[in-house]
C-alpha positions as a Markdown table, in Angstrom:
| # | Residue | x | y | z |
|---|---|---|---|---|
| 1 | Met | -23.7 | -1.2 | 11.7 |
| 2 | Ser | -20.4 | -2.7 | 10.8 |
| 3 | Ser | -20.3 | -6.3 | 9.4 |
| 4 | Ser | -18.5 | -7.6 | 12.5 |
| 5 | Pro | -21.1 | -6.7 | 15.1 |
| 6 | Gln | -23.8 | -7.8 | 12.7 |
| 7 | Lys | -22.2 | -11.2 | 12.5 |
| 8 | Gln | -21.9 | -11.5 | 16.3 |
| 9 | Glu | -25.6 | -10.6 | 16.6 |
| 10 | Leu | -26.5 | -13.4 | 14.2 |
| 11 | Val | -24.3 | -15.9 | 16.1 |
| 12 | Glu | -26.1 | -14.9 | 19.3 |
| 13 | Leu | -29.4 | -15.5 | 17.6 |
| 14 | Leu | -28.4 | -18.9 | 16.1 |
| 15 | Glu | -26.3 | -20.4 | 18.8 |
| 16 | Pro | -29.1 | -21.5 | 21.2 |
| 17 | Phe | -30.4 | -23.6 | 18.4 |
| 18 | Gly | -27.0 | -25.0 | 17.2 |
| 19 | Gln | -27.3 | -23.1 | 13.8 |
| 20 | Gln | -24.3 | -20.9 | 13.9 |
| 21 | His | -22.8 | -22.7 | 10.9 |
| 22 | Leu | -25.0 | -20.5 | 8.7 |
| 23 | Val | -22.5 | -17.7 | 9.1 |
| 24 | Ala | -19.4 | -19.9 | 8.6 |
| 25 | Phe | -18.6 | -18.2 | 5.2 |
| 26 | Trp | -19.5 | -14.7 | 6.4 |
| 27 | Asp | -16.0 | -13.3 | 5.7 |
| 28 | Glu | -16.2 | -14.5 | 2.1 |
| 29 | Leu | -19.4 | -12.7 | 1.3 |
| 30 | Ser | -19.9 | -9.3 | -0.3 |
| 31 | Glu | -21.9 | -6.7 | 1.5 |
| 32 | Ser | -25.0 | -7.5 | -0.5 |
| 33 | Gly | -24.5 | -11.2 | 0.2 |
| 34 | Arg | -24.3 | -10.5 | 3.9 |
| 35 | Thr | -27.4 | -8.4 | 3.7 |
| 36 | Gln | -29.3 | -11.2 | 2.0 |
| 37 | Leu | -28.2 | -13.9 | 4.4 |
| 38 | Ala | -28.9 | -11.7 | 7.5 |
| 39 | Gly | -32.4 | -11.0 | 6.2 |
| 40 | Gln | -33.1 | -14.7 | 5.6 |
| 41 | Ile | -31.9 | -15.6 | 9.1 |
| 42 | Ala | -33.9 | -12.8 | 10.7 |
| 43 | Ala | -37.0 | -14.1 | 9.0 |
| 44 | Leu | -36.6 | -17.7 | 10.5 |
| 45 | Asp | -38.8 | -19.0 | 13.3 |
| 46 | Leu | -35.9 | -20.9 | 14.8 |
| 47 | Ser | -37.9 | -22.2 | 17.7 |
| 48 | Leu | -40.6 | -23.6 | 15.4 |
| 49 | Ile | -38.0 | -25.3 | 13.2 |
| 50 | Asp | -36.3 | -26.8 | 16.2 |
| 51 | Ser | -39.6 | -28.1 | 17.5 |
| 52 | Leu | -40.5 | -29.6 | 14.2 |
| 53 | Tyr | -37.2 | -31.4 | 13.9 |
| 54 | Arg | -37.3 | -32.7 | 17.4 |
| 55 | Gly | -40.9 | -33.9 | 17.2 |
| 56 | Lys | -42.1 | -31.5 | 19.8 |
| 57 | Val | -44.9 | -30.3 | 17.4 |
| 58 | Asp | -47.6 | -32.9 | 17.4 |
| 59 | Gln | -47.8 | -35.0 | 14.2 |
| 60 | Pro | -50.9 | -37.2 | 13.6 |
| 61 | Asp | -50.5 | -40.9 | 13.8 |
| 62 | Trp | -52.3 | -41.5 | 10.6 |
| 63 | Ala | -51.9 | -45.3 | 10.7 |
| 64 | Glu | -53.8 | -45.4 | 14.0 |
| 65 | Leu | -56.3 | -42.7 | 12.9 |
| 66 | Ser | -57.1 | -44.4 | 9.6 |
| 67 | Arg | -58.2 | -47.6 | 11.4 |
| 68 | Arg | -61.1 | -45.8 | 12.9 |
| 69 | Ala | -61.9 | -43.7 | 9.9 |
| 70 | Thr | -65.1 | -44.0 | 7.8 |
| 71 | Pro | -65.9 | -42.9 | 4.3 |
| 72 | Pro | -66.7 | -39.2 | 3.7 |
| 73 | Pro | -70.1 | -37.6 | 3.3 |
| 74 | Ala | -70.4 | -37.5 | -0.5 |
| 75 | Val | -72.5 | -37.0 | -3.6 |
| 76 | Arg | -71.6 | -39.9 | -5.7 |
| 77 | Leu | -71.4 | -39.9 | -9.5 |
| 78 | Ala | -74.2 | -42.4 | -9.9 |
| 79 | Glu | -76.5 | -40.1 | -7.9 |
| 80 | Arg | -75.6 | -37.2 | -10.1 |
| 81 | Glu | -76.2 | -39.2 | -13.3 |
| 82 | Gln | -79.6 | -40.2 | -12.1 |
| 83 | Gly | -80.7 | -36.6 | -12.2 |
| 84 | Ser | -80.1 | -35.2 | -8.7 |
| 85 | Glu | -77.9 | -32.4 | -10.1 |
| 86 | Gly | -80.7 | -30.3 | -11.5 |
| 87 | Gly | -81.4 | -28.3 | -8.4 |
| 88 | Ala | -77.8 | -28.0 | -7.5 |
| 89 | Arg | -76.9 | -26.7 | -10.9 |
| 90 | Gln | -79.6 | -24.1 | -10.8 |
| 91 | Arg | -78.4 | -23.0 | -7.4 |
| 92 | Gly | -74.8 | -22.7 | -8.7 |
| 93 | Leu | -75.9 | -20.7 | -11.7 |
| 94 | Glu | -77.7 | -18.2 | -9.6 |
| 95 | Ala | -74.6 | -17.7 | -7.4 |
| 96 | Leu | -72.3 | -17.3 | -10.5 |
| 97 | Lys | -74.6 | -14.6 | -11.9 |
| 98 | Thr | -74.4 | -12.5 | -8.8 |
| 99 | Gly | -70.6 | -12.1 | -9.2 |
| 100 | Lys | -69.8 | -13.6 | -5.8 |
| 101 | Val | -67.4 | -16.3 | -7.1 |
| 102 | Gly | -63.7 | -15.9 | -7.6 |
| 103 | Val | -61.0 | -18.3 | -8.7 |
| 104 | Leu | -57.9 | -19.1 | -6.7 |
| 105 | Leu | -55.1 | -20.7 | -8.8 |
| 106 | Thr | -51.8 | -21.9 | -7.3 |
| 107 | Ala | -48.8 | -21.8 | -9.6 |
| 108 | Gly | -45.7 | -22.0 | -7.5 |
| 109 | Gly | -44.1 | -25.1 | -9.0 |
| 110 | Gln | -41.0 | -25.3 | -11.2 |
| 111 | Gly | -41.0 | -27.5 | -14.3 |
| 112 | Thr | -37.9 | -29.4 | -13.2 |
| 113 | Arg | -39.5 | -32.9 | -13.3 |
| 114 | Leu | -40.7 | -32.1 | -16.8 |
| 115 | Gly | -37.1 | -31.2 | -17.9 |
| 116 | Ala | -38.1 | -27.5 | -18.3 |
| 117 | Asp | -36.1 | -24.6 | -16.9 |
| 118 | Leu | -39.2 | -22.4 | -16.3 |
| 119 | Pro | -42.3 | -22.3 | -14.1 |
| 120 | Lys | -44.6 | -25.2 | -14.7 |
| 121 | Ser | -47.4 | -22.8 | -15.4 |
| 122 | Leu | -45.7 | -21.6 | -18.5 |
| 123 | Phe | -45.3 | -25.1 | -20.0 |
| 124 | Thr | -47.0 | -25.3 | -23.4 |
| 125 | Ile | -49.6 | -28.1 | -23.2 |
| 126 | Gly | -52.1 | -27.2 | -25.8 |
| 127 | Pro | -51.8 | -30.1 | -28.3 |
| 128 | Leu | -52.6 | -27.9 | -31.4 |
| 129 | Ser | -52.4 | -24.4 | -30.0 |
| 130 | Ser | -49.3 | -24.7 | -27.9 |
| 131 | Ala | -51.1 | -22.7 | -25.2 |
| 132 | Ser | -49.5 | -22.7 | -21.8 |
| 133 | Leu | -51.2 | -24.1 | -18.8 |
| 134 | Leu | -51.6 | -20.6 | -17.4 |
| 135 | Gln | -53.2 | -19.4 | -20.7 |
| 136 | Ile | -55.8 | -22.2 | -20.6 |
| 137 | His | -56.8 | -21.3 | -17.0 |
| 138 | Ile | -57.0 | -17.6 | -17.7 |
| 139 | Glu | -59.2 | -18.3 | -20.7 |
| 140 | Lys | -61.5 | -20.3 | -18.5 |
| 141 | Val | -61.8 | -17.4 | -16.1 |
| 142 | Arg | -62.5 | -15.0 | -19.0 |
| 143 | Gly | -65.1 | -17.5 | -20.3 |
| 144 | Leu | -66.9 | -17.6 | -17.0 |
| 145 | Ala | -67.0 | -13.8 | -16.9 |
| 146 | Arg | -68.4 | -13.7 | -20.4 |
| 147 | Arg | -70.9 | -16.5 | -19.8 |
| 148 | Tyr | -72.4 | -14.9 | -16.7 |
| 149 | Asn | -71.8 | -11.3 | -17.6 |
| 150 | Val | -69.9 | -10.6 | -14.3 |
| 151 | Ala | -66.4 | -9.8 | -13.2 |
| 152 | Val | -64.6 | -13.0 | -12.1 |
| 153 | Pro | -61.3 | -12.1 | -10.3 |
| 154 | Leu | -58.4 | -14.5 | -10.6 |
| 155 | Tyr | -56.1 | -14.8 | -7.5 |
| 156 | Leu | -52.9 | -16.3 | -8.8 |
| 157 | Met | -50.4 | -17.5 | -6.2 |
| 158 | Thr | -46.7 | -17.9 | -7.3 |
| 159 | Ser | -43.6 | -18.8 | -5.4 |
| 160 | Pro | -40.3 | -16.9 | -5.0 |
| 161 | Ala | -38.9 | -19.3 | -7.6 |
| 162 | Thr | -41.6 | -18.6 | -10.2 |
| 163 | His | -42.9 | -15.1 | -9.4 |
| 164 | Asp | -40.8 | -12.8 | -11.6 |
| 165 | Gln | -41.0 | -15.1 | -14.7 |
| 166 | Thr | -44.7 | -15.5 | -14.3 |
| 167 | Val | -45.4 | -11.8 | -14.0 |
| 168 | Arg | -43.1 | -11.0 | -17.0 |
| 169 | Phe | -44.9 | -13.7 | -19.0 |
| 170 | Leu | -48.3 | -12.2 | -18.2 |
| 171 | Glu | -47.2 | -8.7 | -19.1 |
| 172 | Glu | -45.7 | -9.8 | -22.4 |
| 173 | Asn | -49.0 | -11.6 | -23.3 |
| 174 | Arg | -51.2 | -8.8 | -22.0 |
| 175 | Arg | -52.7 | -11.2 | -19.4 |
| 176 | Phe | -54.3 | -13.1 | -22.3 |
| 177 | Gly | -57.1 | -10.5 | -22.4 |
| 178 | Leu | -57.9 | -10.6 | -18.7 |
| 179 | Asp | -58.6 | -7.2 | -17.2 |
| 180 | Glu | -55.7 | -5.9 | -15.0 |
| 181 | Ser | -58.1 | -5.3 | -12.1 |
| 182 | Asp | -59.3 | -8.9 | -12.3 |
| 183 | Leu | -55.8 | -10.5 | -12.0 |
| 184 | Ile | -54.3 | -10.4 | -8.5 |
| 185 | Val | -50.8 | -12.0 | -8.4 |
| 186 | Phe | -49.3 | -12.7 | -5.0 |
| 187 | Cys | -46.3 | -14.8 | -3.8 |
| 188 | Gln | -46.4 | -17.5 | -1.2 |
| 189 | Gly | -43.9 | -17.9 | 1.7 |
| 190 | Thr | -41.0 | -20.2 | 2.1 |
| 191 | Met | -39.6 | -22.7 | 4.7 |
| 192 | Pro | -36.0 | -23.9 | 5.1 |
| 193 | Ala | -34.9 | -27.5 | 5.0 |
| 194 | Val | -32.8 | -29.2 | 7.7 |
| 195 | Asp | -30.3 | -32.0 | 7.6 |
| 196 | Ile | -32.0 | -35.3 | 8.3 |
| 197 | Glu | -29.4 | -36.5 | 10.7 |
| 198 | Thr | -28.5 | -33.3 | 12.6 |
| 199 | Gly | -31.3 | -30.8 | 12.2 |
| 200 | Lys | -28.9 | -28.2 | 10.9 |
| 201 | Leu | -30.3 | -25.7 | 8.4 |
| 202 | Leu | -29.0 | -26.2 | 4.8 |
| 203 | Leu | -27.3 | -23.6 | 2.7 |
| 204 | Ala | -27.9 | -23.5 | -1.0 |
| 205 | Glu | -24.9 | -21.1 | -1.4 |
| 206 | Lys | -22.5 | -19.5 | 1.1 |
| 207 | Gly | -24.7 | -16.5 | 1.4 |
| 208 | Arg | -28.1 | -18.1 | 0.9 |
| 209 | Leu | -30.3 | -20.6 | 2.8 |
| 210 | Phe | -32.0 | -23.4 | 0.9 |
| 211 | Leu | -35.6 | -22.3 | 0.9 |
| 212 | Ser | -38.6 | -23.9 | -0.8 |
| 213 | Pro | -42.3 | -22.9 | -1.0 |
| 214 | Asp | -44.1 | -23.6 | 2.2 |
| 215 | Gly | -46.8 | -25.7 | 0.5 |
| 216 | His | -50.2 | -24.8 | -0.9 |
| 217 | Gly | -51.2 | -24.5 | 2.7 |
| 218 | Gly | -49.2 | -21.3 | 2.7 |
| 219 | Thr | -52.0 | -19.8 | 0.5 |
| 220 | Val | -54.0 | -18.6 | 3.4 |
| 221 | Ala | -51.3 | -16.6 | 5.0 |
| 222 | Ala | -50.2 | -15.2 | 1.7 |
| 223 | Leu | -53.7 | -14.2 | 0.8 |
| 224 | Gln | -53.8 | -12.0 | 3.9 |
| 225 | Ser | -50.3 | -10.6 | 3.7 |
| 226 | Ser | -50.7 | -9.6 | 0.0 |
| 227 | Gly | -54.0 | -7.9 | 0.5 |
| 228 | Ala | -55.8 | -10.4 | -1.7 |
| 229 | Leu | -58.2 | -11.4 | 1.1 |
| 230 | Glu | -59.1 | -7.8 | 1.6 |
| 231 | Asp | -59.7 | -7.4 | -2.2 |
| 232 | Met | -62.1 | -10.4 | -2.1 |
| 233 | Lys | -64.0 | -8.8 | 0.8 |
| 234 | Ser | -64.2 | -5.4 | -0.9 |
| 235 | Arg | -65.6 | -7.1 | -4.1 |
| 236 | Gly | -68.1 | -9.2 | -2.2 |
| 237 | Ile | -66.5 | -12.4 | -3.2 |
| 238 | Glu | -68.0 | -15.1 | -1.0 |
| 239 | Gln | -66.9 | -18.4 | -2.7 |
| 240 | Leu | -63.5 | -19.3 | -4.1 |
| 241 | Phe | -63.0 | -22.0 | -6.7 |
| 242 | Tyr | -59.5 | -23.4 | -5.9 |
| 243 | Leu | -57.3 | -25.4 | -8.2 |
| 244 | Gln | -53.7 | -26.1 | -9.1 |
| 245 | Val | -52.1 | -25.0 | -12.4 |
| 246 | Asp | -50.9 | -28.4 | -13.6 |
| 247 | Asn | -54.4 | -29.7 | -14.4 |
| 248 | Pro | -55.8 | -28.2 | -17.6 |
| 249 | Ile | -59.2 | -30.0 | -17.7 |
| 250 | Val | -60.5 | -28.8 | -14.3 |
| 251 | Pro | -64.1 | -27.6 | -14.8 |
| 252 | Val | -63.4 | -24.2 | -13.3 |
| 253 | Gly | -66.4 | -22.5 | -11.8 |
| 254 | Asp | -68.6 | -25.6 | -12.4 |
| 255 | Ala | -72.2 | -24.6 | -11.5 |
| 256 | Glu | -73.2 | -28.1 | -10.3 |
| 257 | Leu | -70.2 | -28.4 | -7.9 |
| 258 | Leu | -70.9 | -24.9 | -6.6 |
| 259 | Gly | -74.6 | -25.7 | -6.2 |
| 260 | Tyr | -74.0 | -28.7 | -4.1 |
| 261 | His | -71.6 | -26.6 | -2.0 |
| 262 | Leu | -74.2 | -24.0 | -1.4 |
| 263 | Ser | -77.1 | -26.4 | -0.9 |
| 264 | Ala | -75.2 | -28.1 | 1.9 |
| 265 | Glu | -74.2 | -24.8 | 3.4 |
| 266 | Ser | -70.7 | -26.1 | 3.3 |
| 267 | Glu | -67.7 | -24.0 | 4.1 |
| 268 | Leu | -65.4 | -26.3 | 2.1 |
| 269 | Thr | -66.5 | -28.7 | -0.7 |
| 270 | Ser | -64.0 | -30.9 | -2.5 |
| 271 | Leu | -64.1 | -32.6 | -5.9 |
| 272 | Ala | -63.1 | -36.2 | -5.8 |
| 273 | Ile | -62.6 | -39.0 | -8.2 |
| 274 | Ala | -63.0 | -42.7 | -7.5 |
| 275 | Lys | -59.8 | -44.6 | -6.9 |
| 276 | Gln | -59.2 | -47.5 | -9.3 |
| 277 | Gln | -56.6 | -49.2 | -7.1 |
| 278 | Pro | -56.0 | -49.2 | -3.3 |
| 279 | Gln | -52.5 | -47.7 | -3.7 |
| 280 | Asp | -53.4 | -45.0 | -6.2 |
| 281 | Lys | -51.3 | -42.0 | -5.5 |
| 282 | Leu | -54.1 | -39.7 | -4.4 |
| 283 | Gly | -55.0 | -38.3 | -1.0 |
| 284 | Asn | -57.9 | -40.1 | 0.6 |
| 285 | Phe | -61.0 | -38.3 | 2.0 |
| 286 | Ala | -62.1 | -39.8 | 5.2 |
| 287 | Met | -64.1 | -39.0 | 8.3 |
| 288 | Ile | -62.2 | -39.3 | 11.6 |
| 289 | Asp | -63.9 | -38.5 | 14.9 |
| 290 | Gly | -66.6 | -36.5 | 13.1 |
| 291 | Gln | -64.2 | -34.4 | 11.1 |
| 292 | Leu | -63.3 | -34.7 | 7.4 |
| 293 | His | -59.6 | -35.2 | 6.6 |
| 294 | Val | -57.4 | -36.0 | 3.7 |
| 295 | Ile | -55.0 | -38.9 | 4.5 |
| 296 | Glu | -52.0 | -38.8 | 2.1 |
| 297 | Tyr | -51.6 | -42.1 | 0.2 |
| 298 | Ser | -48.1 | -42.5 | 1.8 |
| 299 | Asp | -49.7 | -42.3 | 5.2 |
| 300 | Leu | -52.5 | -44.8 | 4.6 |
| 301 | Pro | -51.4 | -48.4 | 5.5 |
| 302 | Asp | -51.9 | -51.0 | 2.8 |
| 303 | Asp | -54.3 | -53.0 | 4.9 |
| 304 | Val | -56.6 | -50.0 | 5.4 |
| 305 | Ala | -56.3 | -49.0 | 1.7 |
| 306 | Glu | -57.4 | -52.4 | 0.6 |
| 307 | Leu | -60.5 | -52.5 | 2.7 |
| 308 | Arg | -63.7 | -53.0 | 0.7 |
| 309 | Asn | -67.5 | -52.8 | 1.4 |
| 310 | Gln | -70.0 | -55.6 | 1.0 |
| 311 | Gly | -70.4 | -54.7 | -2.7 |
| 312 | Gly | -66.7 | -55.1 | -3.3 |
| 313 | Asp | -65.9 | -51.4 | -3.8 |
| 314 | Leu | -63.0 | -49.8 | -2.0 |
| 315 | Lys | -64.0 | -48.4 | 1.4 |
| 316 | Phe | -61.8 | -45.4 | 1.0 |
| 317 | Trp | -62.7 | -44.7 | -2.6 |
| 318 | Ala | -62.6 | -40.9 | -2.6 |
| 319 | Gly | -59.4 | -39.6 | -4.1 |
| 320 | Ser | -58.5 | -35.9 | -3.8 |
| 321 | Ile | -57.4 | -34.0 | -6.9 |
| 322 | Ala | -56.8 | -30.6 | -5.1 |
| 323 | Val | -60.0 | -29.0 | -6.4 |
| 324 | His | -62.1 | -27.3 | -3.8 |
| 325 | Val | -64.7 | -24.6 | -3.2 |
| 326 | Phe | -64.0 | -22.4 | -0.2 |
| 327 | Glu | -66.1 | -20.0 | 1.7 |
| 328 | Arg | -64.1 | -16.8 | 2.2 |
| 329 | Ala | -65.3 | -16.9 | 5.8 |
| 330 | Leu | -63.4 | -20.1 | 6.4 |
| 331 | Leu | -60.2 | -18.6 | 5.1 |
| 332 | Glu | -60.6 | -15.6 | 7.4 |
| 333 | Arg | -61.4 | -17.7 | 10.4 |
| 334 | Ser | -58.4 | -20.0 | 9.7 |
| 335 | Leu | -56.0 | -17.1 | 10.2 |
| 336 | Arg | -57.1 | -17.0 | 13.8 |
| 337 | Leu | -56.8 | -20.7 | 14.3 |
| 338 | Lys | -53.0 | -21.3 | 14.7 |
| 339 | Ser | -53.4 | -25.1 | 14.6 |
| 340 | Ser | -55.7 | -25.3 | 11.6 |
| 341 | Leu | -52.9 | -25.9 | 9.2 |
| 342 | Pro | -50.3 | -28.2 | 10.8 |
| 343 | Phe | -46.9 | -28.8 | 9.1 |
| 344 | His | -46.2 | -32.0 | 7.2 |
| 345 | Ile | -42.7 | -33.3 | 7.2 |
| 346 | Ala | -41.2 | -35.0 | 4.1 |
| 347 | Lys | -37.8 | -36.6 | 3.4 |
| 348 | Lys | -36.3 | -35.1 | 0.3 |
| 349 | Lys | -33.1 | -34.9 | -1.7 |
| 350 | Val | -31.8 | -31.4 | -1.3 |
| 351 | Pro | -28.7 | -30.0 | -3.1 |
| 352 | Cys | -26.6 | -28.0 | -0.6 |
| 353 | Leu | -23.2 | -27.0 | 0.7 |
| 354 | Asp | -21.2 | -29.3 | 3.0 |
| 355 | Ala | -19.1 | -28.0 | 6.0 |
| 356 | Ala | -16.2 | -27.2 | 3.6 |
| 357 | Gly | -18.4 | -25.1 | 1.3 |
| 358 | Lys | -18.5 | -27.7 | -1.4 |
| 359 | His | -21.7 | -28.3 | -3.4 |
| 360 | Val | -23.3 | -31.7 | -2.7 |
| 361 | Glu | -25.9 | -33.4 | -5.0 |
| 362 | Pro | -27.3 | -36.2 | -2.7 |
| 363 | Ser | -28.3 | -39.5 | -4.2 |
| 364 | Glu | -30.6 | -40.4 | -1.2 |
| 365 | Pro | -32.9 | -38.2 | 0.9 |
| 366 | Asn | -30.7 | -36.0 | 3.1 |
| 367 | Ala | -33.1 | -33.4 | 4.3 |
| 368 | Leu | -36.5 | -32.8 | 6.0 |
| 369 | Lys | -38.8 | -30.3 | 4.3 |
| 370 | Phe | -41.8 | -28.7 | 6.1 |
| 371 | Glu | -45.0 | -27.9 | 4.3 |
| 372 | Arg | -48.6 | -27.0 | 5.0 |
| 373 | Phe | -51.4 | -28.3 | 2.9 |
| 374 | Ile | -54.6 | -26.5 | 2.1 |
| 375 | Phe | -56.7 | -29.6 | 2.6 |
| 376 | Asp | -55.9 | -29.5 | 6.3 |
| 377 | Leu | -58.6 | -26.8 | 6.6 |
| 378 | Leu | -61.2 | -29.6 | 6.2 |
| 379 | Pro | -61.4 | -30.5 | 9.9 |
| 380 | Ser | -62.0 | -26.8 | 10.7 |
| 381 | Ala | -64.8 | -26.4 | 8.1 |
| 382 | Glu | -68.4 | -26.5 | 8.9 |
| 383 | Arg | -70.5 | -29.1 | 7.0 |
| 384 | Pro | -67.7 | -30.2 | 4.5 |
| 385 | Ile | -68.8 | -32.5 | 1.6 |
| 386 | Val | -67.2 | -34.4 | -1.2 |
| 387 | Val | -68.7 | -34.5 | -4.8 |
| 388 | Glu | -67.5 | -37.2 | -7.1 |
| 389 | Phe | -66.8 | -36.5 | -10.8 |
| 390 | Ala | -65.6 | -38.8 | -13.5 |
| 391 | Glu | -61.8 | -38.7 | -13.9 |
| 392 | Gln | -62.1 | -38.0 | -17.6 |
| 393 | Asp | -64.0 | -34.8 | -16.9 |
| 394 | Cys | -61.7 | -33.2 | -14.4 |
| 395 | Phe | -58.3 | -34.8 | -13.8 |
| 396 | Ala | -55.3 | -34.8 | -16.1 |
| 397 | Pro | -52.3 | -33.4 | -14.2 |
| 398 | Leu | -49.0 | -32.7 | -15.9 |
| 399 | Lys | -46.4 | -34.1 | -13.5 |
| 400 | Asn | -44.0 | -36.4 | -15.3 |
| 401 | Ala | -41.5 | -36.2 | -18.1 |
| 402 | Ala | -41.9 | -38.3 | -21.2 |
| 403 | Gly | -41.4 | -42.0 | -20.7 |
| 404 | Ser | -43.6 | -42.2 | -17.6 |
| 405 | Ala | -46.7 | -44.3 | -17.7 |
| 406 | Lys | -49.1 | -41.5 | -16.8 |
| 407 | Asp | -49.3 | -37.7 | -16.3 |
| 408 | Thr | -46.9 | -36.8 | -19.0 |
| 409 | Ala | -47.5 | -34.1 | -21.6 |
| 410 | Glu | -48.6 | -36.7 | -24.2 |
| 411 | Tyr | -51.0 | -38.2 | -21.7 |
| 412 | Val | -52.5 | -34.9 | -20.8 |
| 413 | Gln | -52.9 | -33.9 | -24.4 |
| 414 | Gly | -54.6 | -37.2 | -25.1 |
| 415 | Met | -57.1 | -36.5 | -22.3 |
| 416 | Met | -57.8 | -33.0 | -23.7 |
| 417 | Phe | -58.4 | -34.4 | -27.2 |
| 418 | Ala | -60.7 | -37.1 | -25.8 |
| 419 | Gln | -62.7 | -34.6 | -23.7 |
| 420 | His | -63.2 | -32.2 | -26.6 |
| 421 | Arg | -64.2 | -35.1 | -28.9 |
| 422 | Arg | -66.9 | -36.1 | -26.4 |
| 423 | Trp | -68.2 | -32.5 | -26.3 |
| 424 | Leu | -68.4 | -32.3 | -30.1 |
| 425 | Glu | -70.0 | -35.7 | -30.6 |
| 426 | Ala | -72.6 | -34.8 | -27.9 |
| 427 | Ala | -73.4 | -31.7 | -30.0 |
| 428 | Gly | -74.0 | -33.9 | -33.0 |
| 429 | Ala | -70.7 | -33.1 | -34.8 |
| 430 | Arg | -68.7 | -35.8 | -36.5 |
| 431 | Leu | -64.9 | -36.2 | -36.5 |
| 432 | Ala | -63.2 | -38.2 | -39.2 |
| 433 | Glu | -60.9 | -41.0 | -38.0 |
| 434 | Gly | -57.6 | -39.7 | -36.8 |
| 435 | Val | -58.8 | -36.1 | -36.7 |
| 436 | His | -58.3 | -34.1 | -33.5 |
| 437 | Val | -60.0 | -30.9 | -32.3 |
| 438 | Glu | -58.7 | -28.7 | -29.5 |
| 439 | Ile | -61.2 | -26.3 | -28.0 |
| 440 | Ser | -60.1 | -23.1 | -26.4 |
| 441 | Pro | -62.0 | -22.3 | -23.2 |
| 442 | Trp | -62.6 | -18.9 | -24.8 |
| 443 | Phe | -64.5 | -20.7 | -27.5 |
| 444 | Ala | -66.5 | -23.0 | -25.1 |
| 445 | Leu | -66.1 | -24.0 | -21.5 |
| 446 | Asp | -68.0 | -27.3 | -21.7 |
| 447 | Ala | -70.3 | -29.5 | -23.7 |
| 448 | Glu | -73.2 | -27.2 | -23.2 |
| 449 | Glu | -71.4 | -24.2 | -24.8 |
| 450 | Val | -70.0 | -26.4 | -27.6 |
| 451 | Ala | -73.6 | -27.3 | -28.5 |
| 452 | Glu | -74.5 | -23.6 | -28.7 |
| 453 | Arg | -71.5 | -22.8 | -31.0 |
| 454 | Val | -71.2 | -25.9 | -33.2 |
| 455 | Glu | -74.0 | -26.9 | -35.5 |
| 456 | Ala | -75.3 | -30.4 | -35.3 |
| 457 | Gly | -74.1 | -32.4 | -38.3 |
| 458 | Arg | -70.9 | -30.4 | -38.7 |
| 459 | Glu | -68.1 | -32.5 | -39.9 |
| 460 | Phe | -64.4 | -32.2 | -39.1 |
| 461 | Phe | -62.1 | -33.7 | -41.7 |
| 462 | Glu | -58.9 | -32.0 | -40.6 |
| 463 | Ser | -57.4 | -31.4 | -37.1 |
| 464 | Val | -58.2 | -27.8 | -35.9 |
| 465 | Tyr | -57.9 | -25.5 | -33.0 |
| 466 | Leu | -61.2 | -23.7 | -32.2 |
| 467 | Ser | -59.9 | -20.6 | -30.6 |
| 468 | Gly | -63.0 | -18.4 | -30.4 |
| 469 | Val | -61.0 | -15.4 | -31.7 |
């Protein structure tokens, strides 16, 4: 096909939706540039994008819904600390030993906000080891496999922006000891952005649309299209421990969390932390009309966020940290439920080309982005529950560059040091003042394993990295 007819075909495809500007620079493109742009346009669901922009796709009125919401069904931290976890932990241990548990890790983000020109997963966060976020999580998966003497597959989701660098990094480091058959890397899909005023799709370059990852809700579709879901089925994986790569202290494969999930016969169990302030930037678990939802902090009105119970505690206390246990059956069923993962619309600053082909760096939000979120599976899940953990035991996300009040590399490293100190002191070890110890997950996954590997009374007079090698 010559370039001219191909351009005309694209115009005919775009014109009903007012998007023919996408081929305005066609004559300036090389053959490969035309091929790339034509492929991106052909992959668009123009009708869906038009409907999203025009508000024809239903969007929840969260302000109204939140006013009739109630707190979620939950196992609170105080209940766990009073000894209710014994049976749950045993149930979780039994499941782990059968080899029916896998790990699903999302790693599609770039380190732009951290000032790094590389995938966030490759950011070196180990305070003494300089281990990357990805290395730490892989060592947790290896540690689980060793602990329970089973194969634990890791399903690692990248994005188009991070995939090649991530795969190359893993190859260069020999997957940090993880068996090749137990590491399944797959790439999530993308969605375009549209101009906030006109609904016109934005170009990043004359021959390339601006595309961004379609949100962690794109995980489900990507699991199917990549064959990862079929891999789980063939292995007999029934539960998936889900987390995001930026949080290095997640208790991956925690037996107690898994046990509560199984005891409740839940299809989706979520780990939560108690919010400290009404406006904490965490999603809010809440029951609405008999279904469990996450209401984004930006969608929860201040007057609702500030509601308290008779004891003075926040009514909506349960903050989401994006750690879940999924039944594989729920993921499979969600593929047949078109509405189970609705799109969320966000106003963002998106660099793009103007009508003259000049590059624009906006100072204010100029675009709408469309994303799906994995927590929107909650309303479709049977018997979902929330389990509260202490923040210090599970949540230290790396999100901000140095200078921010929280969630910086320094903050995360401090949380890691504090956690490892608690584990060592619980085992009877003593650390001199100012001494820090970093513990590799390959050395010990938790306080229990530290107690098995560190003799009571051991003293640490110098900072050290316990690598387990």
